[in-house]
C-alpha positions as CSV (number, residue, x, y, z in Angstrom):
1,M,-32.7,55.9,1.9
2,V,-32.9,52.8,-0.3
3,L,-29.8,53.9,-2.3
4,D,-27.9,54.6,0.9
5,K,-28.6,51.1,2.2
6,L,-27.6,49.5,-1.1
7,R,-24.5,51.6,-1.2
8,A,-23.6,50.5,2.4
9,K,-24.1,46.9,1.3
10,F,-22.4,46.8,-2.1
11,H,-19.7,49.4,-1.7
12,I,-16.3,48.1,-2.8
13,R,-13.8,49.0,-0.1
14,R,-10.6,48.2,-1.9
15,E,-9.4,51.2,-3.8
16,L,-7.8,49.2,-6.6
17,L,-10.9,47.1,-7.2
18,R,-13.0,50.3,-7.5
19,A,-10.5,51.7,-10.0
20,V,-10.5,48.5,-12.1
21,L,-14.3,48.5,-12.2
22,A,-14.3,52.2,-13.3
23,E,-11.7,51.5,-16.0
24,F,-13.7,48.6,-17.3
25,T,-16.9,50.7,-17.4
26,G,-15.3,53.7,-19.0
27,T,-13.6,51.7,-21.7
28,F,-16.8,49.7,-22.3
29,L,-18.7,53.0,-22.8
30,L,-15.9,54.2,-25.1
31,C,-16.2,51.2,-27.4
32,L,-20.0,50.8,-27.1
33,I,-20.7,54.4,-28.2
34,G,-17.7,54.9,-30.5
35,L,-18.0,51.6,-32.4
36,S,-21.7,52.2,-32.9
37,V,-20.9,55.5,-34.5
38,V,-18.5,53.7,-36.8
39,A,-21.1,51.1,-37.6
40,Q,-23.5,53.9,-38.8
41,K,-20.7,55.2,-41.0
42,V,-19.9,51.8,-42.6
43,L,-23.4,50.5,-43.0
44,P,-25.3,52.0,-46.0
45,R,-27.3,55.0,-44.9
46,P,-25.9,58.0,-46.9
47,E,-27.5,60.6,-44.7
48,V,-25.4,59.6,-41.7
49,N,-22.2,58.5,-43.5
50,E,-20.3,61.7,-43.1
51,F,-16.9,61.1,-41.4
52,I,-17.4,64.1,-39.2
53,G,-20.1,62.1,-37.4
54,V,-17.5,59.5,-36.5
55,N,-15.2,62.2,-35.1
56,V,-17.8,63.9,-33.0
57,G,-19.4,60.6,-31.9
58,F,-16.1,59.2,-30.7
59,G,-15.3,62.4,-29.0
60,I,-18.6,62.3,-27.1
61,A,-17.8,58.6,-26.3
62,I,-14.6,59.7,-24.7
63,V,-16.3,62.6,-22.8
64,F,-18.6,60.2,-21.0
65,G,-16.1,57.3,-20.7
66,V,-13.8,59.7,-18.9
67,A,-16.5,61.4,-16.9
68,V,-18.0,58.1,-15.6
69,S,-14.7,56.6,-14.5
70,A,-12.7,59.7,-13.4
71,K,-13.7,59.8,-9.8
72,L,-12.7,56.2,-9.1
73,S,-9.7,55.6,-11.5
74,G,-8.9,58.9,-13.1
75,G,-10.7,58.0,-16.4
76,H,-7.7,56.9,-18.5
77,I,-9.8,54.4,-20.6
78,N,-6.7,53.9,-22.7
79,P,-3.6,51.8,-21.8
80,A,-1.3,54.3,-23.7
81,V,-2.6,57.0,-21.4
82,S,-2.1,54.8,-18.3
83,L,1.5,54.0,-19.4
84,A,2.2,57.7,-19.9
85,F,1.0,58.5,-16.3
86,L,3.0,55.5,-15.0
87,T,6.2,57.0,-16.4
88,V,5.5,60.3,-14.6
89,G,4.7,58.6,-11.3
90,Q,1.0,59.2,-11.2
91,I,0.1,55.5,-11.0
92,T,1.9,52.4,-9.8
93,V,3.0,49.4,-11.8
94,V,0.2,47.3,-10.2
95,Q,-2.4,50.0,-11.1
96,F,-1.1,50.0,-14.7
97,I,-1.4,46.3,-15.0
98,A,-4.9,46.2,-13.5
99,Y,-6.0,49.2,-15.6
100,F,-4.7,47.5,-18.8
101,F,-6.7,44.4,-18.2
102,A,-9.8,46.3,-17.2
103,Q,-9.6,48.5,-20.3
104,F,-8.9,45.5,-22.5
105,F,-12.0,43.6,-21.3
106,G,-14.1,46.7,-21.3
107,A,-13.3,47.2,-25.0
108,F,-13.9,43.5,-25.7
109,F,-17.3,43.5,-24.2
110,G,-18.2,46.8,-25.7
111,A,-17.4,45.4,-29.1
112,A,-19.5,42.3,-28.4
113,V,-22.5,44.4,-27.5
114,V,-22.1,46.5,-30.7
115,Y,-22.0,43.3,-32.7
116,A,-25.2,42.0,-31.1
117,V,-27.0,45.3,-31.6
118,Y,-26.0,45.6,-35.3
119,N,-26.0,41.9,-36.2
120,D,-29.0,42.0,-38.5
121,A,-27.9,45.1,-40.2
122,I,-24.4,43.6,-40.8
123,N,-26.1,40.5,-42.2
124,V,-28.1,42.5,-44.7
125,F,-25.0,44.5,-45.7
126,D,-22.6,41.6,-46.2
127,G,-25.1,38.8,-47.0
128,G,-24.0,36.9,-43.9
129,V,-20.4,36.5,-45.2
130,R,-18.0,38.2,-42.8
131,T,-15.1,39.7,-44.8
132,V,-12.0,41.8,-44.0
133,G,-11.5,44.4,-46.7
134,G,-13.4,44.9,-50.0
135,L,-16.7,46.5,-50.7
136,K,-18.6,44.4,-48.1
137,D,-16.0,44.9,-45.3
138,T,-17.5,45.2,-41.8
139,A,-14.4,44.2,-39.8
140,G,-13.5,47.9,-40.0
141,I,-16.4,48.7,-37.7
142,F,-14.5,47.2,-34.8
143,A,-10.8,47.6,-35.5
144,S,-8.5,49.8,-37.6
145,Y,-7.2,48.7,-41.0
146,P,-4.9,51.0,-43.1
147,G,-5.8,52.7,-46.3
148,P,-4.4,51.0,-49.4
149,H,-1.8,53.7,-49.7
150,L,-0.4,53.2,-46.2
151,G,2.8,51.2,-45.4
152,L,3.7,49.9,-42.0
153,L,6.4,52.5,-41.2
154,N,4.2,55.4,-42.2
155,G,1.4,53.8,-40.2
156,F,3.6,53.6,-37.1
157,V,4.5,57.3,-37.6
158,D,0.8,58.1,-37.9
159,Q,-0.1,56.4,-34.7
160,F,3.0,57.7,-32.9
161,V,2.3,61.3,-33.8
162,A,-1.5,61.2,-33.3
163,T,-1.1,59.6,-29.8
164,A,1.7,61.9,-28.8
165,V,-0.4,64.9,-29.7
166,F,-3.5,63.5,-27.9
167,V,-1.6,62.7,-24.7
168,F,0.2,66.1,-24.9
169,L,-3.3,67.7,-24.8
170,I,-4.4,65.5,-22.0
171,A,-1.3,66.3,-19.9
172,H,-2.1,70.0,-20.4
173,I,-5.7,69.6,-19.5
174,V,-5.1,67.6,-16.3
175,D,-2.1,69.5,-15.1
176,K,-3.2,71.0,-11.8
177,R,-1.2,74.2,-12.4
178,N,-3.6,75.0,-15.3
179,S,-6.6,74.9,-12.9
180,Y,-9.2,73.5,-15.3
181,P,-12.3,72.6,-13.3
182,T,-12.7,68.8,-12.9
183,W,-16.1,68.9,-14.5
184,L,-14.7,70.5,-17.6
185,Q,-11.8,68.2,-18.2
186,P,-13.7,65.2,-19.8
187,I,-15.3,67.7,-22.2
188,L,-11.9,69.1,-23.2
189,V,-10.3,65.6,-23.5
190,G,-13.2,64.6,-25.8
191,T,-12.9,67.8,-27.8
192,G,-9.2,67.1,-28.2
193,F,-10.0,63.7,-29.6
194,V,-12.3,65.2,-32.1
195,A,-9.4,67.4,-33.2
196,I,-7.2,64.3,-33.5
197,G,-9.8,62.6,-35.7
198,A,-10.1,65.6,-37.9
199,A,-6.3,65.8,-38.3
200,F,-5.2,62.2,-38.4
201,G,-8.2,60.1,-39.5
202,Y,-7.3,59.7,-43.1
203,N,-4.6,57.0,-43.0
204,C,-6.1,54.4,-40.7
205,G,-9.0,55.9,-38.7
206,Y,-6.9,57.2,-35.7
207,P,-7.3,54.3,-33.2
208,V,-4.6,55.8,-30.8
209,N,-5.7,53.3,-28.1
210,P,-4.3,49.8,-27.9
211,A,-7.3,48.4,-26.0
212,R,-9.8,50.0,-28.3
213,D,-8.1,48.4,-31.3
214,L,-6.7,45.0,-30.1
215,A,-9.6,43.9,-27.9
216,P,-12.3,44.4,-30.6
217,R,-10.0,42.8,-33.1
218,L,-9.7,39.7,-30.9
219,F,-13.5,39.6,-30.6
220,T,-14.0,39.8,-34.4
221,A,-11.6,36.9,-34.8
222,I,-14.5,34.7,-33.5
223,F,-16.6,35.6,-36.5
224,Y,-14.2,36.8,-39.1
225,G,-11.4,34.3,-38.5
226,G,-7.6,34.9,-38.5
227,A,-7.9,37.4,-41.4
228,V,-8.3,40.2,-38.9
229,F,-4.7,39.7,-37.8
230,T,-3.0,41.3,-40.8
231,K,0.6,42.4,-40.8
232,W,-0.9,45.8,-39.6
233,F,-2.4,44.6,-36.3
234,W,0.7,45.5,-34.1
235,V,0.9,49.1,-35.4
236,P,-2.1,50.5,-33.5
237,V,-0.8,48.7,-30.3
238,V,2.9,49.7,-30.3
239,G,2.6,53.1,-31.9
240,P,0.3,54.6,-29.3
241,F,2.3,53.2,-26.4
242,V,5.5,54.9,-27.7
243,G,3.7,58.1,-28.7
244,A,1.9,58.5,-25.4
245,V,5.2,58.3,-23.4
246,V,6.9,60.8,-25.7
247,G,3.8,63.1,-25.7
248,I,3.5,63.4,-21.9
249,W,7.2,64.1,-21.4
250,L,7.2,66.6,-24.3
251,Y,4.4,68.4,-22.4
252,Y,6.3,68.6,-19.2
253,F,9.6,69.6,-20.7
254,L,8.1,72.2,-23.0
255,I,5.3,73.5,-20.9
256,G,4.5,71.8,-17.6
257,F,7.8,72.3,-15.9
258,H,7.6,76.0,-16.6
259,T,4.0,76.8,-15.7
260,P,3.7,78.9,-12.5
261,Q,1.7,77.5,-9.6
262,D,-1.8,78.9,-9.3
263,A,-2.2,80.2,-5.7
264,E,-5.9,80.3,-5.8
265,E,-7.0,76.8,-6.4
266,K,-5.6,73.3,-7.0
267,Y,-7.2,70.4,-8.8
268,V,-6.3,66.8,-8.8
269,V,-7.3,65.2,-12.1
270,L,-7.0,61.9,-13.9
271,T,-5.4,60.3,-10.9
272,G,-8.5,59.1,-9.1
273,N,-8.2,61.5,-6.2
274,Q,-10.7,63.9,-4.8
275,E,-10.4,67.6,-5.4
276,L,-8.1,69.3,-2.8
277,K,-8.9,72.3,-0.7
278,P,-8.0,75.7,-2.2
279,L,-4.3,76.7,-1.6
280,T,-3.4,79.8,0.3
281,A,-0.7,82.1,-1.0
282,K,1.5,80.8,1.9
283,D,0.8,77.2,0.8
284,A,1.8,78.0,-2.8
285,T,5.0,79.7,-1.6
286,E,6.0,76.7,0.5
287,E,5.2,74.2,-2.3
288,T,7.3,76.0,-4.9
289,A,10.2,76.7,-2.4
């Protein structure tokens, strides 16, 4: 009864505002959980410093980031994903802009909370001197920095390919013709990201999300200074945007346009809509006519 009364009082009636709040919350959870996993990898505790822990931890962060926000916004929690869905007509330009800012600020505040939680541990590790690169680097907890072997062009290719593959997988998972249950989709998306980390983590830590990389980088500029804006910083912003658009269209041209309609059940996913009623065989025939 109390929750019903509170819901009636505080319910946001504007659909876009609800979606913006969901995107902020989902991206906040993504960075809060994911960056915490990275912090435990960087800070010196050998028993938890296996890179597989980062892969799995960030995958779980995506599972819950998507699950928490999916009903209201579709659970993109990544501007590159939002741009990909914009190009296929799943969201409007206004939604994309609103989602982008919500995701950006969600990532920014997620990074801020991680910094507050791990502040003492970071101080012990680096002696209170914030550095970018080197043995006492902690800036890498929050944003990506390339390995010493990696050039800008190769880094762009890395981010392009990794994001294209990730969005290709997302497009498959959320395609209503594949009939994945809505409750399963966040788990599959998170599992897909674990695979991306295992495959593409070597070069630069597989950010594949402009908000996840740029917003925490801006936050760290407060404490680490302008050194966080190396010549690399644009790569994990531009590369994922381009890769996401290519990835989603590759999916549709190679697979999606050719997948038969399931006449049993139809799901609406990662668009913020409710699940639709089951289709009859007659409905399916009319839709594909």
